[in-house]
C-alpha positions as CSV (number, residue, x, y, z in Angstrom):
1,X,306.1,-76.3,217.4
2,X,305.4,-73.6,219.9
3,X,309.0,-72.8,220.6
4,X,309.9,-73.0,217.0
5,X,307.1,-70.6,216.0
6,X,308.3,-68.1,218.6
7,X,311.9,-68.4,217.4
8,X,310.8,-67.8,213.7
9,X,308.6,-64.9,214.7
10,X,311.3,-63.2,216.7
11,X,313.8,-63.7,213.9
12,X,311.3,-62.0,211.6
13,X,311.0,-59.2,214.1
14,X,314.7,-58.7,214.0
15,X,314.7,-58.5,210.2
16,X,311.8,-56.0,210.2
17,X,313.6,-53.7,212.7
18,X,316.8,-54.0,210.7
19,X,314.9,-52.7,207.7
20,X,313.4,-49.8,209.9
21,X,316.9,-48.9,211.1
22,X,318.2,-48.9,207.5
23,X,315.5,-46.6,206.3
24,X,316.0,-44.3,209.3
25,X,319.7,-44.3,208.8
26,X,319.2,-43.3,205.1
27,X,316.8,-40.5,206.1
28,X,319.3,-39.1,208.7
29,X,322.2,-39.5,206.3
30,X,320.3,-37.3,203.6
31,X,319.2,-34.7,206.1
32,X,321.5,-32.3,204.1
33,X,320.7,-33.5,200.7
34,X,318.7,-30.9,198.6
35,X,315.4,-32.2,197.4
36,X,315.6,-35.5,199.3
37,X,312.4,-37.2,200.4
38,X,312.4,-39.2,203.6
39,X,310.9,-42.7,203.7
40,X,308.6,-44.4,206.3
41,X,308.3,-48.2,207.0
42,X,304.9,-49.6,207.8
43,X,304.3,-53.1,209.2
44,X,301.3,-55.4,209.3
45,X,300.7,-58.7,211.1
46,X,301.1,-62.0,209.3
47,X,298.6,-64.8,209.2
48,X,297.8,-66.1,212.6
49,X,297.8,-69.8,213.6
50,X,294.2,-70.7,214.7
51,X,293.9,-72.9,217.6
52,X,290.1,-72.6,217.8
53,X,287.5,-70.7,215.8
54,X,285.3,-70.4,218.9
55,X,281.7,-71.5,219.4
56,X,278.3,-69.9,219.1
57,X,276.2,-69.2,222.4
58,X,273.7,-72.0,223.3
59,X,270.8,-72.2,225.7
60,X,273.3,-73.5,228.3
61,X,276.5,-71.6,227.7
62,X,277.6,-68.2,226.3
63,X,279.9,-69.6,223.6
64,X,283.6,-69.0,223.3
65,X,285.9,-66.7,221.4
66,X,288.4,-67.9,218.8
67,X,291.9,-68.7,220.0
68,X,294.7,-67.6,217.5
69,X,298.4,-67.2,217.9
70,X,300.1,-64.5,215.7
71,X,303.1,-65.5,213.5
72,X,304.8,-62.2,213.6
73,X,304.9,-59.1,211.4
74,X,305.8,-58.3,207.8
75,X,306.6,-55.1,205.9
76,X,303.4,-53.7,204.4
77,X,305.1,-50.6,202.7
78,X,308.1,-48.5,202.5
79,X,306.7,-45.1,201.3
80,X,308.2,-41.8,200.4
81,X,307.1,-38.6,202.1
82,X,306.6,-36.2,199.3
83,X,305.7,-33.3,201.5
84,X,307.6,-30.1,200.6
85,X,310.9,-29.4,202.3
86,X,311.8,-26.0,203.5
87,X,313.1,-23.5,201.0
88,X,316.5,-21.9,201.3
89,X,317.6,-18.8,199.5
90,X,320.3,-19.0,196.9
91,X,322.4,-16.5,195.1
92,X,322.0,-18.2,191.7
93,X,319.2,-17.5,189.4
94,X,319.4,-21.0,188.0
95,X,318.5,-22.6,191.4
96,X,314.9,-23.4,191.4
97,X,312.4,-24.8,193.9
98,X,308.9,-26.2,193.3
99,X,306.0,-25.0,195.5
100,X,303.6,-27.8,194.8
101,X,303.5,-31.5,193.9
102,X,305.4,-31.4,190.5
103,X,308.9,-32.7,189.5
104,X,311.6,-31.2,187.3
105,X,312.0,-33.2,184.1
106,X,315.5,-34.3,183.4
107,X,317.1,-36.1,180.4
108,X,320.6,-37.6,179.9
109,X,322.5,-40.7,178.9
110,X,320.6,-42.8,181.4
111,X,317.2,-41.8,180.1
112,X,314.5,-39.6,181.5
113,X,314.2,-39.0,185.3
114,X,312.2,-36.7,187.6
115,X,313.5,-34.8,190.5
116,X,312.6,-32.2,193.2
117,X,316.2,-31.1,193.5
118,X,316.4,-27.9,191.5
119,X,320.1,-27.1,192.2
120,X,320.9,-26.3,188.5
121,X,323.7,-24.6,186.7
122,X,324.7,-23.5,183.2
123,X,327.0,-25.8,181.4
124,X,330.0,-24.8,179.2
125,X,327.7,-24.7,176.3
126,X,325.0,-22.7,178.2
127,X,322.6,-25.5,178.8
128,X,320.7,-25.7,182.1
129,X,322.0,-29.0,183.7
130,X,322.1,-30.6,187.2
131,X,325.3,-31.7,189.0
132,X,325.2,-35.1,187.1
133,X,325.1,-33.3,183.8
134,X,321.5,-34.2,183.0
135,X,319.6,-31.6,180.9
136,X,316.6,-29.7,182.4
137,X,313.8,-30.2,180.0
138,X,311.3,-27.6,179.0
139,X,309.6,-25.9,176.1
140,X,311.9,-24.2,173.6
141,X,311.3,-21.1,171.4
142,X,310.9,-20.3,167.7
143,X,312.8,-17.7,165.6
144,X,310.4,-15.0,167.0
145,X,311.0,-16.0,170.7
146,X,307.6,-17.5,171.0
147,X,307.2,-20.6,173.3
148,X,306.8,-23.8,171.4
149,X,304.7,-26.2,173.5
150,X,304.6,-29.2,171.1
151,X,307.7,-30.9,172.3
152,X,310.3,-30.9,175.1
153,X,313.9,-29.9,174.6
154,X,316.9,-29.1,176.7
155,X,316.8,-25.5,177.9
156,X,319.7,-23.2,176.9
157,X,320.6,-19.7,178.3
158,X,323.3,-18.3,175.9
159,X,324.6,-15.4,178.0
160,X,326.9,-13.2,176.0
161,X,326.2,-15.1,172.8
162,X,322.6,-14.1,171.7
163,X,322.0,-10.8,169.9
164,X,318.7,-9.3,169.2
165,X,317.2,-6.0,167.9
166,X,313.6,-4.9,167.5
167,X,312.1,-3.3,164.5
168,X,310.2,-0.1,165.1
169,X,306.5,-0.6,164.4
170,X,305.0,2.1,166.6
171,X,306.0,5.6,167.5
172,X,304.4,8.4,169.5
173,X,304.8,12.0,168.6
174,X,304.5,14.8,171.1
175,X,304.7,18.6,171.2
176,X,302.5,21.6,170.8
177,X,301.6,23.5,167.6
178,X,300.8,27.3,167.7
179,X,297.4,27.7,166.0
180,X,297.5,31.5,165.8
181,X,300.7,31.6,163.8
182,X,301.2,32.8,160.3
183,X,299.4,30.8,157.6
184,X,301.7,29.3,155.0
185,X,301.2,30.8,151.5
186,X,304.4,30.3,149.6
187,X,307.4,28.1,149.3
188,X,311.1,29.0,148.5
189,X,311.7,30.0,144.8
190,X,315.3,29.5,143.7
191,X,316.5,29.6,140.1
192,X,319.9,28.7,138.6
193,X,321.7,30.6,135.9
194,X,320.7,29.8,132.4
195,X,322.3,26.6,131.1
196,X,322.9,25.9,127.4
197,X,323.1,22.8,125.3
198,X,326.4,22.9,123.6
199,X,325.1,20.9,120.7
200,X,322.3,23.3,119.7
201,X,323.6,26.4,121.3
202,X,320.1,26.9,122.7
203,X,318.8,26.9,126.4
204,X,319.2,23.4,127.6
205,X,316.1,21.2,127.7
206,X,315.5,18.1,129.8
207,X,316.6,15.8,126.9
208,X,320.1,17.4,126.7
209,X,322.9,15.2,127.6
210,X,324.4,16.3,130.9
211,X,327.9,16.1,129.5
212,X,326.9,18.8,126.8
213,X,325.4,21.2,129.4
214,X,327.3,24.4,130.0
215,X,326.9,27.9,131.3
216,X,326.8,31.1,129.3
217,X,330.5,31.3,129.4
218,X,330.9,27.9,127.8
219,X,332.1,26.2,130.9
220,X,331.0,22.5,131.2
221,X,330.2,21.4,134.8
222,X,329.3,17.8,134.2
223,X,331.8,15.4,132.6
224,X,331.2,11.6,132.0
225,X,332.5,9.6,134.9
226,X,332.4,12.3,137.4
227,X,330.6,11.8,140.8
228,X,328.4,14.8,141.7
229,X,327.4,15.5,145.3
230,X,324.6,17.7,146.4
231,X,324.1,19.0,150.0
232,X,321.8,22.1,150.0
233,X,320.1,23.7,153.1
234,X,316.5,23.1,154.1
235,X,314.9,24.7,157.2
236,X,318.4,26.0,158.2
237,X,320.1,22.6,158.2
238,X,322.3,20.9,155.7
239,X,320.4,18.0,154.2
240,X,322.1,14.6,154.0
241,X,324.4,14.6,151.0
242,X,323.4,12.6,148.0
243,X,325.5,11.4,145.0
244,X,324.9,11.2,141.3
245,X,327.3,9.6,138.7
246,X,327.4,11.1,135.3
247,X,327.2,8.5,132.5
248,X,327.3,8.9,128.7
249,X,323.5,8.8,128.7
250,X,322.6,11.0,131.7
251,X,320.4,13.9,130.8
252,X,319.7,17.2,132.4
253,X,316.3,15.9,133.3
254,X,317.9,13.0,135.3
255,X,319.9,15.6,137.3
256,X,316.8,17.7,137.9
257,X,314.9,14.6,139.3
258,X,318.1,13.8,141.5
259,X,317.9,17.4,143.0
260,X,314.2,17.1,143.7
261,X,314.7,13.8,145.4
262,X,317.6,15.1,147.5
263,X,315.5,18.1,148.6
264,X,312.6,16.0,149.6
265,X,310.0,18.3,148.0
266,X,306.5,16.8,148.0
267,X,303.8,17.5,145.5
268,X,300.5,16.0,144.4
269,X,296.9,15.8,145.6
270,X,296.1,18.1,148.5
271,X,299.5,19.6,148.8
272,X,299.3,23.4,148.3
273,X,300.9,25.1,145.3
274,X,302.9,28.3,145.8
275,X,300.5,31.1,146.1
276,X,302.8,33.7,144.5
277,X,303.9,31.8,141.4
278,X,301.0,29.3,141.3
279,X,303.6,26.7,140.6
280,X,303.5,23.2,141.9
281,X,306.2,22.4,144.5
282,X,309.2,20.6,142.9
283,X,312.3,21.0,140.7
284,X,311.7,21.8,137.1
285,X,313.6,23.1,134.0
286,X,312.2,26.4,132.6
287,X,314.0,28.3,129.8
288,X,317.3,26.6,130.5
289,X,317.1,27.4,134.2
290,X,316.8,24.9,137.0
291,X,313.9,26.2,139.1
292,X,313.2,25.0,142.7
293,X,309.8,25.6,144.2
294,X,309.8,24.4,147.8
295,X,307.0,23.3,150.1
296,X,305.4,26.0,152.4
297,X,306.5,26.5,155.9
298,X,309.6,28.1,157.4
299,X,311.1,24.7,158.2
300,X,310.8,23.8,154.5
301,X,312.7,26.9,153.3
302,X,315.4,25.9,150.8
303,X,318.8,27.6,150.1
304,X,321.3,26.6,147.5
305,X,324.7,28.4,147.4
306,X,328.0,27.9,145.7
307,X,329.7,24.8,147.1
308,X,326.5,22.9,147.6
309,X,327.3,21.1,144.3
310,X,330.6,19.3,143.9
311,X,332.1,17.3,141.2
312,X,334.7,14.7,142.3
313,X,335.1,16.8,145.4
314,X,335.6,20.1,143.5
315,X,333.1,22.9,143.9
316,X,330.8,23.4,140.8
317,X,330.4,27.2,140.4
318,X,326.8,26.9,139.2
319,X,325.1,30.0,140.6
320,X,321.6,30.0,142.0
321,X,319.4,33.0,142.9
322,X,316.7,32.9,145.6
323,X,313.8,35.3,145.1
324,X,311.3,33.9,147.6
325,X,311.4,32.2,151.0
326,X,309.0,29.7,152.4
327,X,306.7,31.1,155.0
328,X,304.1,30.0,157.6
329,X,304.1,28.6,161.2
330,X,306.3,25.6,161.2
331,X,308.1,23.1,163.4
332,X,310.4,20.2,162.7
333,X,312.1,17.4,164.6
334,X,314.4,14.6,163.7
335,X,314.3,11.1,165.3
336,X,315.7,7.6,164.9
337,X,313.7,4.4,164.3
338,X,315.2,0.9,163.9
339,X,314.9,-1.7,161.3
340,X,314.7,-5.5,161.9
341,X,318.6,-5.6,162.1
342,X,318.7,-2.8,164.6
343,X,320.2,-0.4,162.0
344,X,319.3,3.3,162.6
345,X,317.0,5.0,160.2
346,X,316.8,8.9,160.5
347,X,313.4,10.4,160.0
348,X,312.5,14.1,159.9
349,X,309.0,15.3,160.5
350,X,308.0,18.8,159.6
351,X,304.6,20.5,160.4
352,X,303.2,23.5,158.6
353,X,300.1,25.7,159.4
354,X,298.1,25.2,156.3
355,X,294.6,26.5,157.1
356,X,292.5,28.1,159.8
357,X,288.8,28.4,160.0
358,X,285.9,28.6,162.5
359,X,286.6,26.0,165.3
360,X,289.4,24.2,163.4
361,X,293.1,24.5,162.7
362,X,294.9,22.3,160.3
363,X,298.6,21.6,160.1
364,X,300.2,19.5,157.4
365,X,303.2,17.3,158.3
366,X,305.8,16.1,155.9
367,X,308.0,12.9,156.5
368,X,311.5,12.5,155.0
369,X,314.3,9.9,155.4
370,X,317.5,9.7,153.4
371,X,317.8,6.0,154.5
372,X,314.6,5.1,152.6
373,X,315.5,2.7,149.7
374,X,313.3,4.5,147.2
375,X,314.5,7.5,145.1
376,X,314.3,10.6,147.1
377,X,313.9,11.3,150.8
378,X,310.2,12.1,150.9
379,X,308.2,9.2,152.5
380,X,304.8,10.7,153.2
381,X,302.5,13.6,154.2
382,X,299.3,14.0,156.2
383,X,297.0,16.4,158.1
384,X,296.6,17.1,161.8
385,X,293.4,19.0,162.5
386,X,292.5,20.6,166.0
387,X,289.2,21.7,167.2
388,X,288.6,24.9,169.2
389,X,289.9,23.3,172.4
390,X,293.2,22.4,170.9
391,X,292.4,18.6,170.7
392,X,292.9,16.5,167.6
393,X,289.8,15.6,165.7
394,X,289.4,12.4,163.6
395,X,291.8,9.5,163.6
396,X,294.9,10.2,165.8
397,X,296.8,7.2,164.4
398,X,298.4,7.4,161.0
399,X,300.7,5.1,159.1
400,X,303.8,5.6,157.0
401,X,306.2,3.2,155.2
402,X,310.0,2.9,155.0
403,X,311.5,0.8,152.3
404,X,314.7,-1.1,153.3
405,X,315.1,-3.2,150.1
406,X,318.7,-2.2,149.7
407,X,319.6,-3.7,153.0
408,X,319.3,-7.2,154.5
409,X,316.6,-6.0,156.8
410,X,312.8,-6.7,156.6
411,X,311.2,-4.4,153.9
412,X,308.9,-2.6,153.9
413,X,308.7,-1.3,157.4
414,X,305.1,-0.3,158.4
415,X,305.2,2.3,161.2
416,X,302.1,3.3,163.1
417,X,302.3,6.9,164.3
418,X,300.3,8.0,167.3
419,X,299.6,11.8,167.1
420,X,297.3,11.9,170.1
421,X,300.0,13.5,172.3
422,X,300.4,16.6,170.1
423,X,298.5,19.6,171.5
424,X,296.9,22.4,169.4
425,X,297.5,24.8,172.2
426,X,300.7,26.9,172.4
427,X,301.7,30.6,172.7
428,X,303.4,33.0,170.4
429,X,306.4,33.0,172.8
430,X,306.6,29.2,172.8
431,X,305.8,28.8,169.1
432,X,305.4,25.3,167.7
433,X,307.5,22.4,168.6
434,X,307.5,18.6,167.8
435,X,309.3,15.7,169.4
436,X,309.3,11.9,169.5
437,X,308.0,10.8,172.9
438,X,308.2,7.1,172.5
439,X,309.0,4.2,170.1
440,X,309.2,0.5,170.4
441,X,312.3,-0.2,168.3
442,X,315.8,-1.0,169.6
443,X,319.4,-1.2,168.5
444,X,321.1,-4.6,168.7
445,X,321.7,-5.9,172.2
446,X,323.5,-8.9,173.7
447,X,321.9,-11.3,176.3
448,X,323.2,-10.0,179.6
449,X,321.2,-11.8,182.3
450,X,318.0,-13.8,182.9
451,X,315.2,-14.3,185.5
452,X,312.9,-17.2,185.8
453,X,309.3,-16.4,186.9
454,X,306.7,-18.5,188.8
455,X,305.3,-19.9,185.5
456,X,308.9,-21.2,184.7
457,X,309.4,-18.6,181.9
458,X,313.0,-17.9,181.3
459,X,313.1,-14.2,180.4
460,X,316.3,-13.0,178.8
461,X,317.5,-9.5,179.5
462,X,319.5,-7.8,176.8
463,X,321.8,-4.8,177.3
464,X,319.6,-2.8,175.0
465,X,316.7,-3.1,177.4
466,X,314.8,-5.7,175.4
467,X,313.3,-8.8,177.2
468,X,312.8,-12.0,175.4
469,X,311.6,-15.5,176.2
470,X,314.4,-18.1,176.2
471,X,312.1,-21.1,177.1
472,X,309.9,-22.4,179.8
473,X,310.8,-24.9,182.5
474,X,308.1,-27.7,182.8
475,X,306.9,-29.8,185.5
476,X,305.7,-33.5,185.6
477,X,302.9,-34.6,187.7
478,X,302.0,-38.2,188.6
479,X,298.7,-39.7,189.8
480,X,300.6,-41.8,192.3
481,X,304.0,-40.4,193.3
482,X,304.5,-43.3,195.8
483,X,304.7,-45.6,192.8
484,X,307.9,-43.8,191.5
485,X,311.2,-45.8,191.5
486,X,314.4,-44.1,193.0
487,X,317.1,-43.7,190.4
488,X,319.8,-42.2,192.6
489,X,320.9,-38.6,192.9
490,X,317.5,-37.7,194.4
491,X,315.9,-38.7,191.0
492,X,313.1,-40.9,190.3
493,X,311.9,-43.0,187.4
494,X,308.4,-43.8,186.2
495,X,307.1,-47.0,188.0
496,X,304.4,-49.5,187.1
497,X,302.1,-48.1,189.6
498,X,303.0,-44.3,189.3
499,X,300.9,-43.7,186.3
500,X,302.4,-41.9,183.3
501,X,303.8,-38.4,183.8
502,X,301.6,-35.4,183.0
503,X,303.8,-32.7,181.6
504,X,302.4,-29.3,182.4
505,X,303.4,-25.7,182.7
506,X,304.1,-24.5,186.3
507,X,301.1,-23.1,188.0
508,X,298.6,-25.5,186.2
509,X,297.0,-28.8,187.2
510,X,298.3,-28.7,190.7
511,X,301.9,-29.2,189.7
512,X,302.9,-26.0,191.7
513,X,304.8,-22.9,190.8
514,X,308.6,-22.2,190.4
515,X,310.5,-20.1,193.0
516,X,313.8,-18.9,191.4
517,X,316.9,-18.3,193.5
518,X,315.7,-20.9,196.1
519,X,316.5,-24.5,196.9
520,X,314.2,-27.1,198.4
521,X,316.0,-28.8,201.4
522,X,315.6,-32.3,202.6
523,X,312.3,-33.0,204.3
524,X,313.9,-35.4,206.9
525,X,312.7,-34.7,210.4
526,X,315.7,-35.3,212.4
527,X,314.0,-35.3,215.8
528,X,311.3,-37.7,214.7
529,X,313.7,-40.1,213.0
530,X,315.9,-40.2,216.2
531,X,312.9,-41.1,218.3
532,X,311.9,-43.7,215.7
533,X,315.5,-45.0,215.8
534,X,315.2,-45.5,219.6
535,X,311.9,-47.3,219.2
536,X,313.3,-49.6,216.5
537,X,316.4,-50.3,218.6
538,X,314.2,-51.2,221.6
539,X,312.1,-53.4,219.5
540,X,315.2,-55.1,218.1
541,X,316.4,-55.8,221.7
542,X,313.0,-57.2,222.6
543,X,313.0,-59.6,219.7
544,X,316.5,-60.6,220.6
545,X,315.4,-61.2,224.2
546,X,312.6,-63.6,222.9
547,X,315.1,-65.6,221.0
548,X,317.3,-65.8,224.2
549,X,314.2,-67.0,226.2
550,X,313.5,-69.6,223.5
551,X,317.1,-70.8,223.8
552,X,316.9,-71.1,227.5
553,X,313.7,-73.2,227.3
554,X,315.3,-75.4,224.6
555,X,318.3,-76.0,226.8
556,X,316.0,-77.0,229.7
557,X,314.2,-79.5,227.4
558,X,317.6,-81.0,226.4
559,X,318.5,-81.3,230.1
560,X,315.5,-83.5,230.7
561,X,317.0,-86.3,228.5
562,X,320.1,-86.7,230.6
């Protein structure tokens, strides 16, 4: 029994050390495998054979200790060392490393797995995958590029495919307005020659059909089917040309309204009338004459000359006479905003010195846009009042609206205008000036590159300067990582003792953060494993020597029978 026990114990020792050598060999073989986690073998003694349980001390002797003979060892555990490996720099933004206890979540044809190896790449259809083609899982985005945390999905980075624009919702105006300039008192006054209704022979009224309107010489300027264009001058610039198609029902009043819309003349509550004529700004018909009364301010001055009106491309020789010019300190600027499709919308802002009193100066601004879907280019007006220190009093933020209903863009556009950067201090030499200092809209841009931050957010960078979220890499955390099952390719599966995975955003619940452009190396300690290999080899030889000794003793017993 004794020799047999020794033989079995040593055979068991050989097996245990073979397991140790297998584990150490696997560790050393994967010393260059990214994300690999080394294993450690732990032993424990087997149940001992009891020869005596010992005896208690008595009055005559001190008792005896138990006598037991061990029956060898067994494997108590083969455990993974999940300590973090060293991080190595990478040239790829898709290479990721975890600084913490979490695991990347992967999904593919073989099901869901978890890994520390963040050596990822973009597939041919722009998905983030590993070398085995498994998809990196994370939180996707909605149509507004907001992260959706309700479900996991494969992460996609469509470089060169995704286009995005940003609608302007905020602008900041800057500049300086001269408070001691000339007050505005009058607008431009322009009158056409007298037009006659050929049907009545009298000066034309608004109800006269446009096709019946002619000049004093009997010349008809407006024939049915003709396309009229109108491009006068305002503030020294040619306004954007507008068109009017003459139909059988078009009236002179229709054309007068068209002229007013093209000129962008604004009237109504609060807007000053012309001090000379007392007339309200706008285009009207008086005694057969088309009369234009412009808004005040030199930048609102209107001029209409021969050639400004054309019919099918030919000049309409309708003459206009200008008897007044707009006056008053004024400044104007043109700028671009963007609709939801990234289409440019031109806006013009004109300021006019309207009033001046003790401790206060007030300028009126006018806004115009030929790309507004409503009839006419006028889109709004408002006041800017400065105190005696040249600072704006009251609300420095005002709103205006652009209609884009004749396009596929979102309409209306509500734009918040910050006026706080406009100063009420300037000099006669510098005069008044306005400018657009900032806006948050953008033209269309294509996804050009991306970066992944510590929280796993994939930020797409577009060639128009916009940055949008494309998704978020998530991490899995287990209550007992040692309970995970190896699945090959440095991947693991959920085990019965690992606990269920807790899916979290990087940087939360101890899962760790993401390091982009880095790779976690194997945590195999080559030196330690080589030393352990020597120890295991020595132990193996020791157990083999015991077997050899048992064999020698057995041979001696066999010789006794001869």
